[in-house]
VEXDOKOL-891139 format. One line per 2 residues: number of its first residue (from 1); their letters; for each residue x, y, z of C-alpha. Coordinates in Angstrom, 3 decimals. Each point is the difference from the previous one (the first is absolute). Layout:
BEGIN
NUM = A = X:Y:Z | ...
END
This chain:
BEGIN
1 = MD = 10.116:13.502:9.969 | -2.909:-1.997:-1.415
3 = LN = 0.328:-0.919:-3.661 | -3.026:-0.570:-2.183
5 = YR = -0.135:-2.787:-2.531 | -1.905:-0.184:-3.293
7 = VY = -1.459:-3.500:-0.231 | 0.540:-0.803:-3.682
9 = DN = -1.056:-3.657:-0.279 | -2.778:-1.984:1.685
11 = SF = 1.849:-3.316:-0.328 | 0.520:-1.923:3.244
13 = II = -1.410:2.754:2.260 | -1.229:-1.295:3.332
15 = NI = -1.389:1.629:3.103 | 2.602:-0.902:2.642
17 = NT = -2.615:-0.325:2.774 | -2.570:-2.113:-1.830
19 = GA = 1.943:-1.669:-2.817 | -2.676:1.152:-2.459
21 = SA = 0.984:1.229:-3.443 | -0.670:3.623:-0.897
23 = LL = -0.048:2.419:-2.921 | 1.873:3.204:0.819
25 = VQ = 1.200:1.535:-3.281 | -1.660:3.418:-0.141
27 = DH = -0.383:0.163:-3.792 | -3.553:0.084:-1.318
29 = DD = -0.027:-1.341:-3.546 | -2.985:-0.624:-2.261
31 = CL = 0.700:-3.736:-0.273 | -0.246:-0.465:3.785
33 = LY = 3.415:-1.653:0.059 | 1.261:2.434:2.595
35 = RP = -2.386:1.203:2.641 | 0.619:0.000:3.723
37 = DA = -2.308:-1.777:2.410 | -2.778:2.408:1.027
39 = QE = 1.326:0.345:3.562 | 3.455:0.991:-1.314
41 = DG = -1.106:2.324:-2.824 | 1.897:3.256:0.499
43 = ST = 2.485:-1.437:2.494 | 3.632:0.889:0.189
45 = FT = 2.489:-2.542:1.283 | 2.867:0.543:2.432
47 = IC = 2.970:-2.337:0.089 | 0.208:-1.878:3.302
49 = SN = 2.700:-2.619:-0.662 | 3.264:-0.512:-1.790
51 = PY = -0.129:-1.925:-3.274 | 0.132:-3.758:0.465
53 = EE = -0.159:-3.118:-2.150 | -2.739:-2.568:0.366
55 = YV = -0.845:-3.162:-1.899 | -3.392:-0.002:-1.735
57 = DK = -1.237:-3.564:-0.462 | 0.329:-1.184:-3.614
59 = WG = 1.381:3.386:-1.118 | 3.402:0.334:1.690
61 = WY = 1.816:2.672:1.970 | -1.136:3.642:-0.093
63 = KF = 1.046:3.181:1.752 | -2.703:1.594:2.155
65 = IN = -0.520:2.912:2.348 | -2.724:0.618:2.597
67 = VK = -2.098:3.133:-0.289 | -2.700:1.535:2.201
69 = SS = -3.227:1.415:-1.420 | -0.943:3.579:0.854
71 = KT = -3.723:-0.854:-0.101 | -0.307:-3.325:1.817
73 = GY = 3.273:-0.316:1.894 | 0.421:-3.502:-1.437
75 = IY = 3.509:-1.202:-0.755 | 0.555:-1.708:-3.324
77 = RV = 2.796:-1.978:-1.620 | 0.600:1.449:-3.473
79 = LF = 2.583:-0.541:-2.717 | 3.036:2.237:0.470
81 = NE = 1.554:2.242:-2.627 | 2.307:2.775:1.130
83 = SA = -1.356:2.344:-2.681 | -3.445:-0.110:1.694
85 = IL = 1.283:1.729:3.153 | -1.435:3.536:0.088
END
């Protein structure tokens, strides 16, 4: 069974294939703090890995999960929070 994941924070997101950062949170606020990249606007994200810990240079250890975009097929590393599993 595929589980969807609500990306809740844009911190430390990277495209696994390219290493580029990305904005995936699907909120659309008036202050433009949370808007997804145009190519990912309207995407849903499916979990495609188990949670894992990774060191982020100068920031420390964080728990991540990999998710796949429904629009582009790209796989991203995103912060993990169990409550964001749909």
